C-alpha positions in Angstrom: 3.5 19.1 -34.2 2.0 18.8 -30.7 2.8 15.1 -30.6 6.4 15.7 -31.6 6.8 18.4 -29.0 5.3 16.3 -26.3 7.5 13.3 -27.2 10.6 15.6 -27.1 9.7 16.9 -23.7 9.0 13.4 -22.4 12.3 12.1 -23.7 14.6 15.0 -22.7 12.8 16.6 -19.7 11.1 13.6 -18.3 10.9 14.7 -14.7 9.5 18.2 -15.6 7.1 16.6 -18.2 5.5 14.2 -15.7 5.4 16.9 -13.0 3.3 19.1 -15.4 1.2 16.2 -16.5 0.4 15.1 -13.0 -0.4 18.7 -12.0 -2.8 19.2 -14.9 -4.9 16.1 -13.8 -4.9 16.5 -10.1 -8.6 16.2 -9.9 -8.7 12.9 -11.8 -7.6 10.0 -9.7 -7.7 7.5 -12.6 -5.4 9.7 -14.7 -3.1 10.2 -11.7 -2.8 6.4 -11.2 -2.0 5.9 -14.9 0.6 8.7 -14.8 2.2 7.3 -11.7 2.5 3.9 -13.4 4.1 5.7 -16.4 6.6 7.4 -14.0 7.6 4.0 -12.6 8.2 2.6 -16.1 10.4 5.7 -16.9 12.3 5.3 -13.6 10.9 8.6 -12.2 10.3 8.4 -8.5 7.3 10.2 -7.1 7.9 10.8 -3.4 5.3 10.9 -0.7 4.0 14.4 0.0 6.0 16.2 2.7 4.6 19.1 4.8 7.8 21.1 4.6 8.6 20.4 0.9 5.4 19.9 -1.1 3.4 22.6 -2.8 -0.1 22.7 -4.3 1.3 21.2 -7.6 3.7 18.3 -8.3 7.2 19.7 -8.4 10.4 18.2 -9.8 13.0 18.1 -7.0 15.9 16.8 -9.0 16.4 14.7 -12.1 14.2 11.6 -11.7 12.5 12.7 -8.5 9.1 14.4 -8.1 7.4 15.7 -4.9 3.8 14.8 -4.6 1.4 17.8 -4.8 -1.0 18.7 -2.0 -3.7 19.3 -4.6 -3.8 15.6 -5.5 -4.5 14.5 -1.9 -8.2 13.8 -1.4 -9.6 16.2 1.3 -7.0 18.9 0.7 -8.4 21.7 -1.4 -6.5 24.4 -3.3 -7.3 27.1 -0.7 -5.8 24.9 2.2 -2.8 23.9 0.1 -1.9 27.5 -0.8 -2.5 28.6 2.8 0.0 25.9 4.1 2.6 27.2 1.5 2.1 30.8 2.7 2.4 30.0 6.4 5.6 28.0 5.7 7.1 30.9 3.7 6.2 33.5 6.3 6.8 31.5 9.6 9.3 28.9 8.6 9.2 25.1 8.4 6.8 23.1 10.7 8.6 21.4 13.6 5.8 19.0 14.5 2.1 18.4 14.0 1.5 20.4 17.2 3.5 23.2 15.7 1.6 23.0 12.4 -1.8 23.2 14.3 -0.6 26.2 16.2 0.4 28.1 13.0 -2.2 27.4 10.4 -5.7 28.8 10.3 -7.8 25.9 11.6 -10.8 27.0 9.7 -9.0 27.0 6.4 -7.1 23.8 7.3 -9.7 21.9 9.2 -9.6 18.5 11.0 -10.6 16.6 7.8 -7.8 18.2 5.9 -5.2 17.5 8.6 -6.5 13.9 8.7 -5.8 13.5 5.0 -2.4 15.1 5.4 -1.5 12.6 8.1 -2.9 9.6 6.2 -0.9 10.6 3.1 2.4 10.6 5.0 2.9 14.4 5.0 4.1 14.4 8.6 6.1 11.1 8.6 9.4 13.0 8.9 8.5 15.3 11.7 6.8 13.0 14.2 7.8 10.2 16.6 4.3 8.7 16.5 2.8 6.4 13.8 0.1 7.7 11.5 -2.6 5.9 13.4 -1.4 7.3 16.7 -1.4 10.8 15.2 -4.9 10.3 13.9 -6.0 9.2 17.4 -4.5 12.3 19.0 -5.6 14.7 16.2 -8.4 16.4 18.3 -5.8 17.0 21.0 -3.4 18.6 18.6 -6.1 20.9 17.2 -7.3 21.9 20.7 -3.7 22.7 21.8 -3.0 24.6 18.6 -6.2 26.6 18.9 -5.3 27.5 22.5 -1.8 28.6 21.5 -3.3 30.9 18.8 -5.8 32.4 21.3 -3.0 32.9 23.9 -0.7 34.5 21.3 -3.5 36.8 20.1 -4.1 37.9 23.7 -0.4 38.5 24.4 0.2 35.5 26.5 3.0 33.0 25.9 4.5 30.0 27.7 7.9 30.5 29.4 10.9 28.8 27.7 8.6 27.7 24.8 10.8 29.0 22.0 13.1 26.1 20.8 11.9 22.9 22.5 9.9 21.6 19.6 12.5 22.3 17.0 15.3 20.3 18.8 13.0 17.5 19.5 11.9 17.1 15.9 15.3 17.5 14.3 16.2 14.3 16.2 13.0 12.7 15.0 13.8 13.2 11.3 16.9 11.1 11.8 15.1 8.4 13.8 12.0 8.1 11.6 13.6 8.1 8.1 12.9 4.4 7.6 9.3 4.5 8.8 7.2 1.7 7.4 3.4 2.1 7.5 1.3 -0.8 8.7 -1.3 -2.4 6.4 -4.1 -0.4 7.9 -2.1 2.8 7.4 -1.4 1.8 3.8 -5.1 1.4 3.1 -5.7 4.9 4.4 -2.8 6.2 2.3 -4.4 4.7 -0.8 -7.8 6.2 0.1 -6.3 9.7 0.0 -3.7 9.3 -2.7 -5.5 6.9 -5.0 -2.7 4.4 -4.9 -0.1 2.8 -2.6 2.9 5.0 -2.8 5.2 4.2 0.3 4.8 0.4 0.2 2.3 -2.2 -1.1 0.3 -4.8 1.0 1.4 -7.5 -1.4 5.1 -7.1 -0.5 4.4 -9.0 2.8 3.6 -12.1 0.6 6.3 -11.7 -2.0 8.2 -14.8 -1.0 5.0 -16.9 -0.9 3.9 -15.6 -4.3 7.4 -16.5 -5.6 6.9 -20.0 -4.2 3.6 -20.2 -6.1 5.5 -19.3 -9.3 3.1 -16.5 -10.1 4.2 -13.8 -12.5 3.9 -10.1 -11.6 1.6 -8.0 -13.8 4.6 -6.3 -15.4 6.0 -9.7 -16.3 2.6 -10.7 -17.8 2.5 -7.5 -19.7 6.0 -8.0 -21.1 5.1 -11.5 -22.1 2.1 -10.2 -24.1 4.2 -7.5 -25.8 7.0 -9.9 -26.8 4.9 -12.9 -27.7 3.1 -13.7 -31.0 0.0 -14.6 -28.9 -2.3 -11.7 -28.3 -3.9 -13.5 -25.3 -3.4 -16.4 -22.9 -4.8 -17.8 -19.7 -3.0 -16.9 -16.5 -3.4 -16.5 -12.7 -2.5 -13.1 -11.3 -2.6 -11.7 -7.8 -3.2 -8.2 -6.6 -5.4 -5.8 -4.6 -8.6 -4.1 -5.9 -8.2 -0.3 -5.8 -11.2 0.8 -7.9 -14.3 -0.6 -9.7 -17.0 0.5 -12.2 -19.9 -1.0 -14.1 -20.2 -0.8 -17.9 -23.3 -1.5 -20.0 -22.5 -3.8 -22.9 -26.1 -4.4 -24.3 -29.7 -3.5 -23.4 -29.9 -5.5 -20.2 -26.3 -6.7 -19.8 -23.5 -5.2 -17.7 -20.0 -6.1 -16.9 -18.2 -5.1 -13.7 -14.6 -3.9 -14.1 -12.1 -3.9 -11.2 -8.8 -2.1 -11.2 -6.2 -4.4 -9.7 -2.8 -3.4 -8.5 0.2 -5.7 -7.6 2.8 -3.0 -6.9 4.5 -3.5 -10.3 1.6 -2.5 -12.6 -2.2 -2.5 -12.8 -4.8 -4.5 -14.7 -8.5 -4.2 -15.5 -10.2 -7.4 -14.5 -13.8 -7.7 -15.9 -16.6 -10.0 -14.7 -19.8 -10.8 -16.6 -22.9 -10.8 -14.5 -23.0 -14.5 -13.6 -19.3 -14.5 -12.5 -19.8 -11.3 -10.6 -22.8 -12.7 -8.6 -20.8 -15.8 -7.8 -17.8 -14.0 -6.5 -19.1 -10.6 -5.3 -18.6 -11.4 -1.6 -14.9 -12.0 -2.2 -14.4 -8.9 -4.4 -13.5 -6.4 -1.7 -10.9 -3.6 -1.9 -7.5 -3.8 -0.1 -7.4 -7.5 0.3 -5.0 -9.9 -1.5 -7.0 -11.8 -4.2 -6.1 -14.2 -7.0 -7.7 -14.0 -10.4 -7.8 -16.7 -13.0 -8.7 -16.0 -16.6 -7.7 -14.8 -20.1 -5.2 -11.9 -20.2 -4.8 -9.5 -23.1 -4.1 -5.9 -24.0 -7.3 -4.0 -24.7 -7.4 -2.6 -28.3 -9.5 0.4 -27.2 -7.3 1.9 -24.5 -4.1 -0.3 -24.7 -4.6 -1.3 -21.0 -3.6 -4.7 -19.6 -6.9 -6.6 -19.1 -8.4 -9.9 -18.0 -11.7 -11.7 -18.5 -11.9 -13.4 -15.1 -13.4 -16.9 -14.7 -12.5 -17.5 -11.0 -11.4 -15.6 -7.9 -9.7 -17.0 -4.9 -9.0 -15.3 -1.5 -5.5 -15.8 0.0 -6.8 -18.6 2.3 -8.6 -20.3 -0.7 -5.4 -20.1 -2.8 -3.4 -21.6 0.0 -5.9 -24.4 0.3 -5.9 -25.1 -3.4 -2.2 -24.8 -4.3 -0.1 -25.5 -1.2 1.6 -28.9 -0.8 2.4 -28.7 2.9 3.2 -26.3 5.8 6.7 -26.8 7.1 7.4 -26.1 10.8 11.0 -26.6 12.0 11.5 -26.9 15.8 14.9 -25.8 16.9 16.5 -27.7 19.8 17.8 -24.3 21.1 14.4 -22.7 21.3 11.8 -25.5 21.8 10.8 -26.9 25.2 8.1 -29.4 26.1 5.8 -26.5 27.0 6.3 -24.8 23.7 5.6 -28.0 21.8 2.3 -28.3 23.7 1.5 -24.7 22.8 2.2 -25.4 19.1 -0.2 -28.4 19.3 -2.9 -26.3 20.8 -2.5 -23.7 18.0 -2.6 -26.4 15.3 -5.8 -27.8 16.9 -7.5 -24.4 16.5 -6.9 -24.5 12.7 -7.4 -28.2 11.9 -10.4 -27.6 9.5 -8.2 -27.3 6.4 -6.6 -29.5 3.7 -2.9 -28.5 4.0 -0.6 -31.1 5.5 1.7 -30.1 8.3 5.3 -31.5 8.3 7.2 -31.1 11.5 11.0 -31.2 11.7 13.5 -31.1 14.5 16.7 -29.0 14.0 20.0 -29.4 15.8 23.3 -27.9 15.1 24.2 -30.7 12.7 21.0 -31.9 11.0 17.3 -31.5 10.4 15.2 -34.6 10.9 11.4 -35.1 10.3 9.2 -35.9 13.3 6.9 -38.8 12.8 3.5 -38.2 14.2 0.9 -40.9 15.1 -1.4 -39.5 12.4 -1.1 -36.9 9.6 -1.9 -33.3 10.6 -3.9 -31.0 8.4 -4.7 -27.3 8.9 -6.3 -24.3 7.2 -3.5 -21.8 6.6 -4.3 -18.3 7.7 -2.1 -15.3 8.6 -3.2 -15.8 12.3 -2.0 -19.4 12.3 1.4 -18.5 10.8 1.8 -15.5 13.2 0.9 -17.6 16.2 3.4 -20.4 15.4 6.1 -17.9 14.5 5.7 -16.3 17.9 6.9 -19.6 19.4 9.3 -21.0 16.7 10.8 -17.8 15.2 10.2 -16.1 11.8 12.4 -18.4 9.8 10.9 -21.7 11.1 7.6 -21.6 9.3 7.0 -21.7 5.5 4.4 -22.8 3.1 5.6 -25.1 0.3 4.0 -25.1 -3.1 6.4 -27.3 -5.1 
């Protein structure tokens, strides 16, 4: 009976069902991550927490949209979450982080709590600064807020201080609606939410991964579900977001990594010999490539892999790239800039990837014949340095 009732609610009240399920497991990051994946599969969008909209629990905003609950942000306790709700009800919406710090009890909502709120994206819509900038100035905000509270308690107030913040921040909401966190900010977001919610670090490399002909985890999962084969060898790419050890016999352990690629997650397991070989590469929040046998685990129905090899992004580029294409435009390139490009290439000449230079005019693109073949080690810094001279569309890694 319970199974039928649950299935009915999930089918006909999907948004409300997932809001309740997420709220009931707010203290369990692993379950939150699994439920967020299920939301994605059911086309239910879970929004970033917002300081003027979110409550302690996950709440359905409209059909297919859920607002993230304060209670599921690491570092934000139940007492602090309810206090923020209470202040918002009694004193109105917060106009800025400075306004927030001047209204809340800074003992109940301490600096660690506010740091978690900033990192989770709670203030993205009411600030002109980036998350990292706000973290940098957090002590200043708290000091100013504390001073305002003392002044108010003693009957003092600043002249003409009533409406300046509100007008300023209403403009900000319009300006910052398309705010995109940096990679460092995304890592902090994952630390407090348990997953990447606003964006994913792998998205920067989507075109390159497409050139590699790698399948997303969702595509791998669908292949397994729709194929007669219960397992097959594959190479997948993603970011480690969690890890654990599991005992499999008296003196034997396996290490299991939770890997996320933005479309789905997979449990990647390493036996002790493989773990010892690759442990230096197995770091959280960096793009990694895993080669091994993929399957759906019979025990928990999770997409899984027994890994044989691990490659960093630099190693994968070294192993699979055919060449690095650099196109020099006649409109942008001067003799000095060509000299600058040569100096950059000389800094990264310890690799195995061939560089092919071309010259572009309005009518044609022609290869440039060099005295000797040029080889480099492809890193993000190399690509960034060359793009700063040639432009973003002039540099590409070819894998075919």
